[in-house]
KELUM-324618 format. One record per residue (C-alpha): residue number from 1; chain; residue in one letter; x, y, z. Coordinates in steps of 0.1 Angstrom, whole numbers. Layout:
N
R|NUM|A|A|X|Y|Z
...
***
This chain:
124
R|1|A|M|531|1285|1027
R|2|A|Q|520|1301|994
R|3|A|K|495|1273|990
R|4|A|D|482|1278|1026
R|5|A|F|477|1315|1019
R|6|A|Q|458|1307|986
R|7|A|V|435|1283|1005
R|8|A|W|429|1308|1032
R|9|A|Q|423|1336|1007
R|10|A|S|399|1314|987
R|11|A|H|380|1304|1018
R|12|A|W|379|1340|1032
R|13|A|G|367|1353|998
R|14|A|S|338|1329|996
R|15|A|Q|329|1337|1032
R|16|A|Q|328|1374|1024
R|17|A|K|306|1368|993
R|18|A|N|282|1347|1014
R|19|A|S|282|1374|1041
R|20|A|N|273|1401|1015
R|21|A|L|246|1379|1001
R|22|A|H|232|1374|1036
R|23|A|L|231|1411|1042
R|24|A|K|213|1417|1009
R|25|A|K|187|1391|1018
R|26|A|N|183|1407|1053
R|27|A|N|177|1442|1037
R|28|A|L|152|1427|1013
R|29|A|N|134|1410|1042
R|30|A|K|133|1442|1062
R|31|A|F|120|1461|1031
R|32|A|N|92|1435|1026
R|33|A|L|83|1436|1063
R|34|A|L|81|1474|1062
R|35|A|F|61|1474|1030
R|36|A|F|35|1449|1043
R|37|A|A|32|1467|1076
R|38|A|I|25|1500|1059
R|39|A|L|0|1482|1035
R|40|A|F|-17|1466|1065
R|41|A|L|-21|1499|1083
R|42|A|A|-34|1516|1052
R|43|A|C|-60|1489|1047
R|44|A|S|-71|1486|1083
R|45|A|S|-108|1480|1089
R|46|A|E|-114|1510|1111
R|47|A|V|-147|1529|1103
R|48|A|P|-140|1565|1093
R|49|A|E|-150|1593|1116
R|50|A|I|-187|1602|1115
R|51|A|S|-193|1633|1093
R|52|A|T|-218|1658|1104
R|53|A|S|-242|1657|1074
R|54|A|G|-254|1633|1048
R|55|A|E|-243|1658|1021
R|56|A|E|-207|1658|1035
R|57|A|I|-206|1620|1035
R|58|A|Y|-221|1617|1000
R|59|A|I|-197|1642|986
R|60|A|A|-167|1625|1003
R|61|A|R|-177|1589|996
R|62|A|C|-202|1587|968
R|63|A|S|-200|1617|944
R|64|A|A|-169|1605|926
R|65|A|C|-189|1577|910
R|66|A|H|-225|1590|912
R|67|A|G|-219|1627|906
R|68|A|K|-223|1657|928
R|69|A|D|-259|1661|917
R|70|A|L|-267|1624|916
R|71|A|E|-264|1625|878
R|72|A|G|-241|1596|875
R|73|A|R|-206|1594|863
R|74|A|V|-188|1560|865
R|75|A|G|-216|1547|886
R|76|A|P|-253|1550|876
R|77|A|S|-275|1580|881
R|78|A|I|-294|1579|914
R|79|A|D|-315|1611|908
R|80|A|A|-353|1612|909
R|81|A|N|-356|1598|874
R|82|A|S|-335|1567|881
R|83|A|S|-350|1533|889
R|84|A|A|-333|1534|923
R|85|A|A|-353|1564|933
R|86|A|S|-384|1544|941
R|87|A|M|-366|1516|960
R|88|A|P|-372|1512|997
R|89|A|D|-346|1522|1023
R|90|A|S|-337|1485|1028
R|91|A|Y|-325|1484|991
R|92|A|W|-303|1515|997
R|93|A|V|-289|1501|1030
R|94|A|Q|-280|1468|1013
R|95|A|T|-265|1484|983
R|96|A|I|-244|1509|1003
R|97|A|T|-231|1484|1029
R|98|A|K|-228|1452|1008
R|99|A|G|-221|1467|973
R|100|A|K|-239|1457|941
R|101|A|G|-225|1448|907
R|102|A|S|-193|1468|902
R|103|A|M|-200|1491|932
R|104|A|P|-179|1481|962
R|105|A|A|-193|1480|997
R|106|A|V|-188|1513|1015
R|107|A|R|-177|1512|1052
R|108|A|L|-200|1536|1070
R|109|A|S|-216|1535|1104
R|110|A|D|-254|1528|1105
R|111|A|S|-260|1565|1113
R|112|A|E|-239|1576|1083
R|113|A|V|-258|1553|1060
R|114|A|T|-290|1568|1073
R|115|A|L|-277|1603|1067
R|116|A|V|-267|1595|1031
R|117|A|I|-300|1579|1023
R|118|A|E|-319|1609|1038
R|119|A|Y|-296|1633|1017
R|120|A|I|-303|1613|985
R|121|A|R|-341|1613|992
R|122|A|S|-340|1650|999
R|123|A|K|-326|1656|964
R|124|A|H|-355|1637|948
***
């Protein structure tokens, strides 16, 4: 009887360890699922709401790199003295929507892109 108890205890102990391991794996899987769901939602491809002016859009989406007064910071200057100042609107549209060099593409609606270009041109 002692031996039967030891066999039962040995079997039950290994079952309990496997059960605990299974619970840990389930918790990890739930965490991974939650993490990727949040990541997916944060990186959704929705276009942001349309701002009311080119200046607002520029300040919100461009000024961190190109400076509040187009003077350049991390990104190049785009003021009246820059080589980009004389470029046609098609250059600006392509650069804003597709990116160029280290500049990433910016998700803006067509009307927002037009407003930003008009704002930049008004500062030249």
